[in-house]
N, C-alpha and C positions, 0 to 999 in steps of 0.2 A: 563493451558495455561495463559500466561501473556497478557491479553487483551490490556493493555496500550501500549505495545511494538509490538503487533502482526502486525499492519499495517506498521511498519517500514521494513518489509520483502518483500513488494510488489514492483516489478520493474515497473517503469513508462514507458509506450510505447511512448506517445506523449511528446512534449517538454513543460515543465512547468518552469516558471521563477518566483522568489520571490524577494522581497526586502532583502538586506543584514541585518543581525541581528543588533540590537542596540549595540553600543560599538565597532563595526567593522569599521575600518578606510577605507572609500571608497569614490569615487567620486559620485555625484548625478546621473550620467548616468549609473552606474554599477548595475547589477542584478546577482542573483545566479541561476544557472540552477540545477534543481533537477534530480537526477538519481533514487532515491527511494522515496516512498510515505512517507509523514509525517502525524502524527496524527492530525486530523482537516482538512486535505486536502480533498476536495470533491471527488477526484478520488481514495482515499485510499481504500475504501471497494471494489471498482470495480477492482482494480489491485491485491488486496490481495486474494480475494476469489478464483480465478482460480488457483493460486499457492497453496493455502490450499487444494482445491479439488483434485488436482493431487497428492499431497503428501499423503493425508489421504486414497486415493484409493489404493495406493501402500501397505498400511497396511491391505488391505482386506475389507475395508468398501465400501459400495455402497450408492449412493444418493437415497433418497426416490422419487418415481415418483410423489407424491402429494405435497411434500415440498422439493425443491432442496437443501435447507440449512440444512436438516436433514440427517445425515449419519448413517446407520445401519450396 
């Protein structure tokens, strides 16, 4: 699994806005709305893990009752 890009597959449920990237021509009042999680965004692990959990359970894995992040 590519850990650096894994968080990019999480769909954000709440509205998150960020400043436009450097080099992008914009007015000072503009912002970018995110539809997917970015690496470094504090919501990234929270929105990525449920998607990962449902995907891996379709392959027959089940979550450990003692450690939810461990799939057997």
